[in-house]
BAFI-3210 file (N, C-alpha, C; in Angstrom, 3 decimals, decimal comma, padded with zeros to 6 digits):
// residues 193
n [1|2|3|4|5|6|7|8|9|10|11|12|13|14|15|16|17|18|19|20|21|22|23|24|25|26|27|28|29|30|31|32|33|34|35|36|37|38|39|40|41|42|43|44|45|46|47|48|49|50|51|52|53|54|55|56|57|58|59|60|61|62|63|64|65|66|67|68|69|70|71|72|73|74|75|76|77|78|79|80|81|82|83|84|85|86|87|88|89|90|91|92|93|94|95|96|97|98|99|100|101|102|103|104|105|106|107|108|109|110|111|112|113|114|115|116|117|118|119|120|121|122|123|124|125|126|127|128|129|130|131|132|133|134|135|136|137|138|139|140|141|142|143|144|145|146|147|148|149|150|151|152|153|154|155|156|157|158|159|160|161|162|163|164|165|166|167|168|169|170|171|172|173|174|175|176|177|178|179|180|181|182|183|184|185|186|187|188|189|190|191|192|193]
n.u [-041,018|-040,875|-043,031|-041,543|-039,232|-040,447|-041,453|-039,076|-038,048|-040,001|-039,619|-036,998|-037,375|-039,150|-037,512|-035,517|-037,021|-037,750|-035,282|-034,326|-033,696|-036,175|-036,903|-038,196|-039,892|-038,794|-039,830|-038,123|-037,034|-035,654|-032,954|-032,378|-030,449|-028,175|-027,559|-026,968|-027,831|-026,609|-025,663|-024,177|-022,725|-021,060|-018,874|-018,410|-017,168|-014,908|-014,640|-016,253|-018,942|-020,243|-023,194|-025,657|-028,684|-030,378|-032,728|-034,813|-036,815|-037,900|-038,741|-037,602|-038,597|-037,344|-036,407|-034,445|-034,299|-036,016|-035,600|-037,245|-039,543|-038,931|-039,046|-038,748|-039,135|-038,909|-038,784|-037,806|-036,924|-036,768|-035,787|-033,873|-031,387|-027,823|-024,782|-022,661|-022,215|-023,532|-024,602|-024,667|-026,380|-028,764|-029,270|-029,573|-031,936|-033,729|-036,056|-034,436|-033,250|-033,991|-036,394|-037,618|-039,626|-042,015|-042,065|-041,786|-041,141|-039,251|-039,521|-038,984|-040,096|-040,046|-040,601|-039,922|-037,792|-034,811|-032,167|-028,828|-025,996|-024,196|-025,768|-028,795|-031,007|-032,836|-035,604|-037,485|-039,719|-038,842|-039,774|-039,685|-039,667|-042,339|-042,476|-042,327|-040,070|-038,567|-036,077|-033,098|-031,731|-028,815|-028,406|-026,935|-026,660|-024,923|-024,139|-024,739|-025,743|-025,837|-027,642|-027,253|-029,348|-029,692|-031,183|-031,718|-029,714|-029,568|-027,640|-027,487|-026,097|-025,939|-026,109|-027,029|-027,737|-028,940|-030,479|-030,800|-032,168|-034,280|-036,213|-036,800|-034,936|-032,919|-030,992|-027,868|-027,059|-026,779|-024,660|-022,667|-022,016|-022,848|-023,108|-025,424|-025,898|-026,487|-025,206|-026,279|-025,687|-026,188|-026,290|-027,520|-028,736|-030,766|-033,557|-035,655|-038,979]
n.v [-017,666|-017,108|-017,523|-018,442|-019,603|-021,676|-023,191|-024,005|-025,650|-027,674|-028,777|-029,764|-031,706|-033,435|-034,267|-035,601|-037,705|-039,081|-039,930|-041,504|-044,872|-047,421|-049,955|-053,168|-056,252|-059,033|-061,698|-064,561|-067,164|-070,364|-071,459|-074,478|-075,657|-074,207|-074,431|-075,893|-078,372|-079,843|-082,605|-083,895|-086,451|-087,989|-090,738|-093,563|-091,945|-090,961|-089,605|-087,026|-087,828|-086,890|-085,913|-085,141|-083,509|-083,876|-082,992|-080,438|-077,627|-074,218|-071,126|-067,878|-065,258|-062,210|-059,540|-057,025|-054,619|-055,060|-057,659|-059,337|-059,637|-061,473|-064,767|-068,342|-071,188|-074,477|-077,455|-080,810|-083,647|-086,721|-089,134|-088,261|-088,159|-088,315|-089,792|-090,457|-093,182|-096,058|-098,350|-097,477|-095,280|-096,565|-097,857|-095,604|-094,573|-096,373|-097,807|-097,734|-095,261|-092,545|-093,485|-093,165|-094,050|-094,183|-091,675|-089,312|-086,592|-083,903|-081,089|-077,593|-074,864|-071,524|-069,884|-067,670|-064,878|-063,320|-060,972|-061,944|-060,936|-060,594|-062,321|-063,944|-065,328|-067,975|-069,343|-072,312|-074,926|-078,187|-080,870|-084,308|-087,733|-087,944|-086,508|-083,388|-080,910|-078,204|-076,243|-074,363|-072,269|-070,691|-068,087|-066,292|-063,547|-064,123|-062,844|-060,801|-060,637|-060,438|-062,404|-064,391|-063,537|-061,020|-060,745|-060,313|-061,916|-063,487|-064,653|-067,054|-068,374|-070,961|-072,705|-075,473|-077,521|-080,623|-083,244|-086,434|-088,470|-087,186|-087,258|-089,863|-091,340|-093,595|-095,483|-096,973|-095,128|-095,766|-097,601|-095,989|-095,900|-094,078|-090,631|-088,994|-086,305|-084,213|-082,297|-079,590|-078,045|-075,247|-073,738|-071,471|-070,165|-067,587|-066,366|-063,705|-064,325]
n.w [062,618|059,204|056,279|054,024|055,164|056,596|054,494|053,250|055,289|055,349|052,791|053,022|055,056|053,732|051,607|053,044|054,160|051,849|050,944|052,996|053,825|053,779|055,913|055,996|056,727|054,824|052,784|052,257|050,147|050,578|048,675|047,740|046,111|046,475|049,114|052,382|054,750|057,446|059,608|062,618|064,576|067,327|067,005|068,858|070,755|069,555|066,947|064,997|062,994|059,920|058,123|055,602|054,479|051,467|050,342|050,865|051,912|052,400|054,140|055,074|056,941|057,042|058,991|059,223|060,634|062,714|064,337|065,904|064,466|062,604|061,034|060,789|058,759|058,006|056,029|055,839|053,956|055,341|054,254|052,523|053,647|053,729|054,081|052,611|052,569|051,735|053,151|055,810|055,501|054,847|057,268|058,939|057,919|058,824|061,353|063,654|063,737|061,994|060,930|058,368|056,600|058,093|059,281|057,329|057,189|058,516|060,517|061,195|062,984|063,765|066,912|068,278|067,855|068,695|069,335|070,078|071,060|068,125|066,727|065,617|067,862|067,440|068,549|068,492|067,283|066,823|064,905|064,854|064,208|065,013|067,344|069,092|070,004|071,855|070,369|069,981|067,561|066,554|064,498|061,836|059,588|056,693|054,420|051,433|048,008|044,358|042,123|039,066|037,517|038,391|040,632|044,188|046,619|049,756|052,396|055,082|058,079|060,465|063,670|065,758|068,626|069,879|071,867|070,668|071,914|073,117|071,241|071,066|069,686|070,346|069,750|070,258|072,180|074,986|074,858|073,997|071,380|069,494|069,794|072,011|071,780|069,055|066,422|064,438|061,413|059,508|056,375|054,355|051,252|050,125|048,172|047,000|047,792]
ca.u [-040,491|-041,743|-043,575|-040,481|-038,404|-041,249|-041,513|-037,753|-037,970|-040,859|-038,962|-035,862|-037,912|-039,686|-036,372|-034,879|-037,896|-037,701|-033,945|-034,055|-034,127|-037,276|-036,657|-039,367|-039,671|-038,772|-040,009|-037,052|-037,177|-034,370|-032,533|-031,741|-029,299|-027,013|-027,662|-026,637|-028,254|-025,777|-025,766|-022,979|-022,792|-019,757|-018,834|-017,627|-016,415|-013,640|-014,670|-017,567|-019,375|-021,130|-024,112|-026,413|-029,965|-030,325|-034,037|-035,445|-037,354|-038,304|-038,738|-037,152|-039,093|-036,208|-036,582|-033,156|-034,521|-036,787|-035,415|-038,344|-040,573|-038,425|-039,577|-038,084|-040,001|-038,140|-039,225|-036,721|-037,301|-035,882|-035,146|-032,812|-030,119|-026,701|-023,505|-021,683|-021,961|-024,850|-025,099|-024,975|-027,569|-029,923|-029,520|-030,064|-033,327|-034,529|-036,673|-033,431|-032,878|-034,963|-037,653|-038,067|-040,858|-043,160|-042,009|-041,023|-040,830|-038,690|-039,835|-038,594|-040,856|-039,639|-041,635|-039,429|-036,470|-034,248|-030,738|-027,926|-024,737|-024,387|-026,516|-030,208|-031,336|-034,118|-036,235|-038,523|-040,156|-038,332|-040,607|-038,911|-040,173|-043,646|-042,364|-041,932|-039,287|-038,004|-034,668|-032,628|-030,751|-028,132|-028,346|-026,433|-026,634|-023,535|-023,812|-025,723|-025,167|-026,779|-027,561|-027,027|-030,482|-029,722|-031,999|-031,020|-029,445|-029,187|-027,160|-027,541|-025,347|-026,347|-025,820|-027,883|-027,472|-030,047|-030,301|-031,689|-033,012|-035,493|-037,177|-036,950|-033,905|-032,026|-030,076|-026,435|-026,754|-026,284|-023,373|-021,684|-021,659|-023,122|-023,458|-026,804|-025,915|-026,359|-024,988|-026,872|-025,006|-027,055|-025,769|-028,531|-028,823|-032,184|-033,958|-036,954|-040,073]
ca.v [-018,174|-016,648|-018,546|-018,974|-020,506|-022,884|-023,966|-024,638|-026,722|-028,765|-029,392|-030,543|-032,881|-034,334|-034,843|-036,569|-038,882|-039,843|-040,503|-042,460|-046,213|-047,996|-051,358|-053,945|-057,694|-059,640|-063,146|-065,121|-068,596|-071,077|-072,074|-075,728|-076,009|-073,462|-074,460|-077,161|-078,662|-080,983|-083,074|-084,598|-087,159|-088,569|-092,196|-094,180|-090,925|-090,679|-088,593|-086,580|-088,313|-085,893|-086,256|-084,000|-083,771|-083,382|-082,525|-079,578|-076,349|-073,379|-069,674|-067,044|-063,889|-061,525|-058,114|-056,595|-053,530|-055,556|-059,111|-060,044|-059,883|-062,507|-066,122|-069,401|-072,354|-075,401|-078,848|-081,677|-085,034|-087,580|-090,164|-087,666|-088,094|-088,801|-089,746|-090,974|-094,591|-096,617|-099,228|-096,632|-094,483|-097,462|-098,038|-094,336|-094,386|-097,440|-097,445|-097,491|-093,848|-091,577|-094,147|-092,284|-094,540|-093,816|-090,236|-088,818|-085,165|-083,227|-079,665|-076,611|-073,616|-070,609|-069,336|-066,391|-064,474|-062,188|-060,811|-062,389|-060,472|-060,308|-063,415|-064,094|-066,514|-068,411|-070,416|-072,903|-076,298|-079,187|-082,076|-085,435|-089,016|-087,769|-085,745|-081,987|-080,392|-076,857|-076,205|-073,014|-072,158|-069,400|-067,809|-064,966|-063,210|-064,321|-061,946|-060,458|-060,515|-060,462|-063,628|-064,253|-062,807|-059,696|-060,777|-060,233|-063,147|-063,258|-065,894|-067,201|-069,520|-071,185|-073,979|-075,864|-078,857|-081,206|-084,654|-087,252|-089,275|-086,414|-087,608|-091,324|-091,952|-094,053|-096,529|-096,767|-094,102|-096,417|-098,245|-094,976|-096,110|-092,827|-089,650|-088,535|-084,938|-084,061|-080,925|-079,230|-076,913|-074,743|-072,657|-071,353|-068,990|-067,323|-065,403|-063,086|-065,273]
ca.w [061,362|058,122|055,385|053,161|055,975|056,871|053,256|053,087|056,280|054,876|051,622|053,534|055,756|052,698|050,884|053,941|054,269|050,590|050,802|054,074|053,457|054,543|056,162|056,396|056,638|053,498|052,771|051,443|049,906|050,590|047,410|048,195|045,278|046,957|050,570|053,035|056,119|057,822|060,988|063,063|065,860|067,654|066,877|069,938|071,475|068,885|065,888|064,550|061,682|059,324|057,049|055,111|053,854|050,094|049,901|051,867|051,432|053,518|053,997|056,188|056,939|057,668|059,255|059,782|061,577|063,844|064,296|066,560|063,450|061,696|061,228|060,021|058,550|057,160|055,922|055,354|053,657|056,139|053,423|051,706|054,382|052,924|054,792|051,650|052,880|051,440|054,209|056,980|055,178|054,948|058,699|059,481|057,474|059,443|062,638|064,696|063,745|061,480|060,567|057,283|055,974|058,930|059,578|056,173|057,219|059,689|060,364|062,215|062,894|064,835|067,797|068,801|067,366|069,433|069,100|071,136|070,488|066,706|066,098|065,950|068,647|066,886|069,322|067,668|067,523|065,898|064,892|064,355|064,716|065,633|068,592|068,902|071,125|071,696|069,974|069,676|066,475|066,505|063,065|061,489|058,169|056,255|053,319|050,407|046,673|043,248|041,339|037,625|036,949|039,006|041,843|045,478|047,358|051,158|052,993|056,538|058,608|061,839|064,331|066,886|069,182|070,630|072,214|069,836|072,797|073,395|070,198|071,063|068,851|071,422|069,297|070,468|073,184|076,212|074,589|073,597|069,965|068,796|070,828|072,141|071,262|067,606|065,967|063,152|060,783|058,441|055,540|053,313|050,382|049,889|047,155|047,295|047,510]
c.u [-041,442|-042,116|-042,474|-039,583|-039,149|-041,298|-040,187|-037,601|-038,789|-040,224|-037,791|-036,328|-038,431|-038,555|-035,669|-035,701|-037,843|-036,353|-033,663|-034,540|-035,245|-037,020|-037,961|-039,040|-039,724|-039,010|-039,031|-037,217|-035,790|-034,126|-031,720|-030,505|-028,030|-026,990|-027,293|-027,254|-027,542|-026,025|-024,491|-023,228|-021,443|-019,837|-017,858|-016,715|-015,149|-013,714|-016,105|-017,833|-020,431|-022,033|-024,845|-027,779|-029,943|-031,639|-034,710|-035,942|-037,719|-038,272|-038,187|-037,776|-038,063|-036,484|-035,334|-033,334|-035,240|-036,723|-036,545|-039,476|-040,141|-039,006|-038,802|-039,024|-039,294|-038,749|-038,113|-037,283|-036,308|-035,133|-033,993|-031,475|-029,017|-025,415|-022,367|-021,269|-023,316|-025,423|-025,500|-026,242|-028,839|-030,289|-030,110|-031,513|-034,282|-035,166|-035,680|-033,102|-034,029|-036,320|-038,358|-039,354|-042,089|-043,224|-041,183|-040,555|-040,287|-038,994|-039,253|-039,401|-040,454|-040,848|-041,233|-038,044|-036,026|-032,751|-029,958|-026,522|-025,006|-025,219|-027,989|-030,370|-032,751|-034,618|-037,355|-038,838|-039,634|-039,202|-039,870|-039,469|-041,503|-043,631|-041,907|-041,248|-038,793|-036,515|-034,316|-031,552|-030,138|-027,793|-027,786|-026,481|-025,187|-023,158|-024,984|-025,017|-026,265|-026,555|-027,336|-028,143|-030,614|-030,536|-031,151|-030,902|-029,045|-028,802|-027,246|-026,754|-025,748|-025,984|-026,803|-027,397|-028,729|-029,709|-031,296|-032,604|-034,288|-036,602|-037,405|-035,967|-032,770|-030,950|-028,614|-026,064|-026,131|-024,899|-022,282|-021,248|-021,820|-023,643|-024,942|-026,917|-025,652|-026,150|-025,702|-026,132|-025,818|-026,329|-026,718|-028,397|-030,294|-032,382|-035,311|-038,062|-041,114]
c.v [-017,741|-017,799|-019,221|-019,944|-021,791|-023,787|-024,687|-025,823|-027,928|-029,510|-030,256|-031,807|-033,894|-035,011|-035,894|-037,855|-039,729|-040,540|-041,579|-043,850|-046,710|-049,484|-052,031|-055,417|-058,150|-061,137|-063,722|-066,641|-069,233|-071,726|-073,316|-076,088|-075,269|-073,415|-075,832|-077,211|-079,956|-081,367|-083,826|-085,243|-087,834|-090,093|-092,783|-093,185|-090,472|-089,525|-088,221|-087,130|-087,354|-086,503|-085,003|-084,457|-083,127|-082,787|-081,738|-078,310|-075,506|-071,910|-069,036|-065,671|-063,104|-060,037|-057,623|-055,507|-053,992|-057,084|-059,909|-060,363|-060,966|-063,876|-067,091|-070,607|-073,279|-076,798|-079,650|-083,069|-085,955|-088,594|-089,609|-087,576|-088,815|-088,646|-090,280|-092,411|-095,303|-097,470|-098,443|-095,810|-095,319|-097,680|-096,763|-094,060|-095,375|-096,971|-097,249|-096,001|-092,961|-092,174|-093,362|-092,745|-094,098|-092,313|-089,544|-087,375|-084,714|-081,747|-078,844|-075,351|-072,729|-070,146|-067,965|-066,129|-063,258|-062,123|-061,264|-062,073|-060,089|-061,353|-063,356|-065,398|-066,911|-069,594|-070,990|-074,326|-077,199|-080,433|-083,175|-086,695|-088,865|-087,029|-084,329|-081,491|-078,981|-076,963|-074,754|-073,086|-070,765|-069,129|-066,418|-064,779|-063,303|-063,433|-061,699|-060,361|-060,453|-061,726|-063,335|-063,455|-061,401|-059,631|-060,800|-061,608|-062,758|-064,607|-065,868|-068,447|-069,703|-072,554|-074,197|-077,205|-079,324|-082,652|-085,477|-088,127|-088,535|-086,732|-089,117|-092,039|-092,398|-095,046|-096,121|-095,760|-094,748|-097,014|-097,243|-095,123|-094,837|-091,831|-089,319|-087,128|-084,941|-082,580|-080,743|-077,998|-076,507|-073,624|-072,541|-070,052|-068,805|-066,304|-064,831|-064,039|-064,626]
c.w [060,246|057,182|054,555|053,924|056,308|055,655|053,011|054,042|055,843|053,699|052,076|054,247|054,751|051,945|051,734|054,028|053,013|050,445|051,839|053,668|054,372|054,687|056,553|056,199|055,184|053,650|051,759|051,344|049,883|049,236|047,771|047,374|045,682|048,484|051,108|054,420|056,495|059,278|061,331|064,413|066,076|067,644|067,898|070,648|070,771|067,886|065,555|063,160|061,158|058,263|056,627|054,631|052,472|049,611|051,033|051,208|052,638|053,181|055,268|055,987|057,739|057,779|059,979|060,844|062,841|063,861|064,933|065,588|062,454|062,040|060,347|059,952|057,553|057,203|055,267|055,089|054,355|055,280|052,592|052,432|053,598|053,738|053,912|051,964|052,812|052,573|055,455|056,725|055,294|056,420|059,317|059,077|058,153|060,753|063,782|064,831|063,246|061,102|059,455|056,609|056,773|059,197|058,496|056,270|058,569|059,491|061,509|061,959|064,067|065,635|068,330|068,215|068,165|069,146|070,327|070,639|069,034|065,988|066,484|066,724|068,233|067,711|068,469|068,056|066,412|066,019|064,154|064,996|065,472|066,946|068,263|070,168|070,811|071,396|069,651|068,599|066,559|065,044|062,836|059,985|057,717|055,079|052,394|049,071|045,635|042,456|039,866|036,956|037,529|040,278|043,105|046,121|048,783|051,750|054,513|056,933|060,062|062,364|065,473|067,402|069,897|070,958|071,411|070,684|073,181|072,401|070,121|070,168|069,787|070,985|069,534|071,538|074,421|076,024|074,224|072,152|069,161|069,817|070,827|071,556|069,753|067,316|064,628|062,651|059,562|057,690|054,366|052,529|050,038|048,779|047,560|046,883|046,598]
res [m|n|f|l|n|r|l|k|t|l|v|l|v|a|a|f|c|m|a|a|p|v|f|s|a|e|t|l|k|i|d|a|s|h|s|s|i|m|f|a|a|k|h|f|g|a|s|w|n|y|g|r|f|n|d|f|e|g|t|i|v|y|d|e|a|n|p|a|a|s|k|v|d|v|k|i|a|a|k|s|l|d|t|n|h|e|r|r|d|k|h|l|r|s|p|d|f|f|n|a|a|q|f|p|e|i|t|f|k|s|t|k|v|e|m|d|g|g|k|m|k|v|s|g|e|l|s|l|l|g|k|t|q|a|v|v|v|f|l|e|k|s|g|e|g|k|g|m|d|g|g|k|l|v|g|f|h|g|e|a|t|f|k|r|s|d|f|g|m|n|y|g|v|e|q|g|a|l|s|d|e|v|k|i|i|i|s|v|e|t|t|k|a]
***
């Protein structure tokens, strides 16, 4: 190969490298005003009763090219639970359930992220009522957009289930008044941190 052909090859390789997108991990902050963290438990085996937390924060380190490098870290104020029923909310904040005065914070920190089909399987530690248990959240990217300020928005949706008795929240389990299994539904919008 003569000098001119080598030079053309180098120019083409350089142009390709400059044009090829570079993917790397992004640290994204959860925008609580455009996000929801909900919970549901079955009441006397009949219907699912839903509630939500109104005060939470967190970050998602998202690496689309290498999901194993992704991380999730969320903090929730237990007293911010809201089921749209004042008396029930007061009971849920009591020592029978969340004991929000003694344990004001609920946290989730990922320990491992791997792909499972089209979803991220986020294994992590959920801390509630002074106890920490392993919980798996199945999370998927729900979309991308631009905010009013032109900044990038990334959305994620996920679900998890766990037994509340694993954390010592046993009220009503034996009587079947409220299911032991709790569903968590997460829909978050994030911005660049």
